[in-house]
C-alpha positions in Angstrom: -29.0 -147.3 -191.2 -31.6 -145.1 -191.9 -33.1 -144.1 -195.2 -34.4 -140.7 -196.4 -37.2 -140.0 -199.1 -37.5 -136.7 -200.7 -40.8 -136.4 -202.4 -41.5 -133.4 -204.8 -45.3 -132.5 -205.1 -46.6 -134.2 -208.1 -48.1 -131.3 -210.8 -49.8 -128.9 -209.8 -53.1 -127.1 -211.6 -51.9 -123.1 -212.9 -55.2 -122.4 -214.2 -57.8 -123.8 -211.0 -59.3 -121.0 -208.7 -56.8 -120.3 -206.0 -56.5 -117.5 -203.5 -52.8 -117.9 -202.7 -49.9 -120.2 -204.0 -49.9 -122.2 -201.2 -53.1 -123.2 -201.9 -52.7 -124.5 -205.8 -54.1 -127.9 -206.1 -52.8 -130.4 -208.1 -53.9 -130.9 -212.1 -55.1 -134.4 -213.2 -51.5 -135.9 -214.5 -50.4 -135.1 -210.8 -53.4 -136.9 -209.2 -52.5 -139.7 -211.4 -49.0 -139.4 -210.4 -49.5 -139.4 -206.9 -51.1 -142.4 -206.9 -49.0 -144.2 -209.1 -46.0 -143.3 -206.4 -47.4 -144.3 -203.7 -47.7 -148.1 -205.4 -44.5 -148.1 -206.9 -43.1 -147.0 -203.5 -45.1 -149.9 -201.5 -44.2 -152.4 -205.1 -40.7 -151.5 -203.8 -40.5 -152.1 -200.5 -40.0 -148.3 -199.8 -43.1 -147.4 -197.7 -42.2 -144.6 -195.4 -42.8 -145.2 -191.5 -43.2 -141.5 -191.1 -44.3 -138.8 -193.9 -43.2 -135.4 -192.8 -45.4 -132.6 -195.6 -45.6 -129.3 -196.5 -48.8 -127.8 -195.9 -48.9 -127.0 -199.2 -52.0 -128.0 -200.5 -50.2 -129.7 -204.2 -48.0 -131.7 -201.0 -50.3 -132.5 -199.1 -52.0 -134.0 -201.6 -49.4 -135.8 -203.4 -48.7 -137.4 -200.0 -52.3 -138.2 -199.1 -53.2 -139.9 -202.4 -49.6 -141.5 -202.3 -50.1 -143.0 -198.7 -53.6 -144.1 -199.1 -53.4 -145.6 -202.8 -50.1 -147.5 -201.5 -51.9 -148.7 -198.8 -49.7 -147.0 -196.2 -50.0 -147.9 -192.5 -47.5 -144.4 -192.2 -48.4 -141.5 -189.9 -48.5 -138.1 -191.5 -47.0 -135.1 -190.0 -47.9 -131.5 -192.2 -45.5 -128.2 -191.6 -45.7 -125.2 -192.5 -41.8 -125.0 -192.3 -41.4 -127.5 -195.5 -43.2 -124.6 -197.6 -40.3 -121.7 -197.4 -37.7 -123.7 -195.8 -34.3 -123.9 -197.5 -32.1 -127.4 -197.1 -30.7 -126.5 -194.0 -33.8 -126.0 -192.5 -35.3 -128.9 -193.6 -32.7 -130.4 -192.6 -33.3 -129.4 -189.0 -36.9 -130.2 -189.7 -36.4 -133.9 -190.3 -33.7 -133.7 -187.5 -36.6 -133.8 -184.6 -38.1 -136.8 -186.5 -38.7 -140.0 -183.9 -36.6 -142.5 -184.6 -38.1 -144.2 -187.7 -36.2 -146.1 -190.0 -37.8 -144.8 -192.8 -38.5 -141.2 -193.4 -40.4 -139.0 -196.5 -40.3 -135.7 -196.5 -42.3 -134.1 -199.1 -42.2 -130.6 -200.7 -40.8 -128.0 -203.2 -38.3 -127.4 -206.0 -35.8 -126.0 -206.0 -34.8 -127.1 -201.8 -35.6 -130.5 -202.7 -32.6 -130.7 -205.9 -30.3 -128.7 -203.1 -31.5 -131.0 -200.4 -30.3 -134.2 -202.6 -27.1 -132.2 -203.7 -26.3 -131.4 -199.9 -26.4 -134.4 -198.4 -25.3 -136.5 -201.1 -23.1 -134.8 -203.8 -25.2 -135.7 -206.2 -27.3 -134.0 -208.6 -30.9 -135.2 -209.1 -33.5 -133.8 -211.4 -36.5 -133.8 -209.2 -39.6 -133.6 -211.3 -42.8 -133.4 -210.0 -44.0 -136.9 -208.2 -39.9 -138.0 -208.0 -38.9 -139.4 -205.1 -34.9 -139.5 -204.4 -33.9 -142.6 -201.8 -31.1 -142.1 -200.0 -29.0 -144.1 -197.5 -28.0 -142.9 -194.4 -25.2 -143.9 -191.9 -26.7 -142.8 -189.0 -28.2 -143.9 -186.2 -30.6 -141.3 -184.9 -32.0 -138.2 -187.6 -30.7 -135.9 -184.7 -27.8 -136.6 -187.0 -29.2 -135.8 -190.3 -27.9 -132.4 -190.6 -24.5 -133.4 -190.7 -25.3 -136.3 -192.3 -23.6 -137.9 -196.1 -25.5 -140.4 -197.9 -26.0 -142.5 -201.0 -28.4 -141.3 -203.4 -29.5 -144.9 -204.0 -32.6 -144.3 -206.4 -34.4 -141.9 -208.2 -38.0 -143.0 -209.0 -40.0 -140.9 -211.3 -43.5 -141.2 -212.6 -42.5 -141.5 -216.2 -40.2 -144.2 -215.5 -43.1 -146.4 -214.0 -46.2 -145.4 -216.5 -48.3 -147.2 -215.7 -51.3 -144.8 -216.1 -49.7 -141.4 -216.2 
C-alpha cells in the first residue's frame, strides 16, 4: 500500500514583479496557507517521505514552507517537468520515485484535478494549497501509471483555518 499526496501550489501573487509565469511568487495568503498545510499534514500523520515539486517558484515555495513549518524530515526534489506536464507525464515521473511509502507531488492546475480523476475516478476541486490524499494498492511507484486508487481525503486550508 502506498499513499500519494497531490498538493496544488498555494495562492500566487499576480501583482508581483516577475519575469515569467514560472517565476511568479506566493502572495501573503499563499504563504500562510502553505505553512498551515504543513502543520495540518503533520497533525494528521500524513508527512510525506519524499516531495517532488515543480520548479515554478510558487510550487517550490509551497513545498519548502509546508515542510519547514510542519517540521517534516522529507527530501525535496525539484523537477521542471511537473510545471508543464499533463497527467500521464506526471504519473510517469512519480513512477520513478524510490520505494517510499508516502509520496507528495506539488504542482499546478488543471493537471492536479485531472490527476485525481485519472487515478481515482473521482472529482476533486483542487483549490490553491489543497492536498488530495490517495491510497494505492501497489507495491512499487513503478506501478503508478496504471494504478487506480481511492481518494481518502481532500484537505483545504479554509477547512483548517487557524490563521488563513
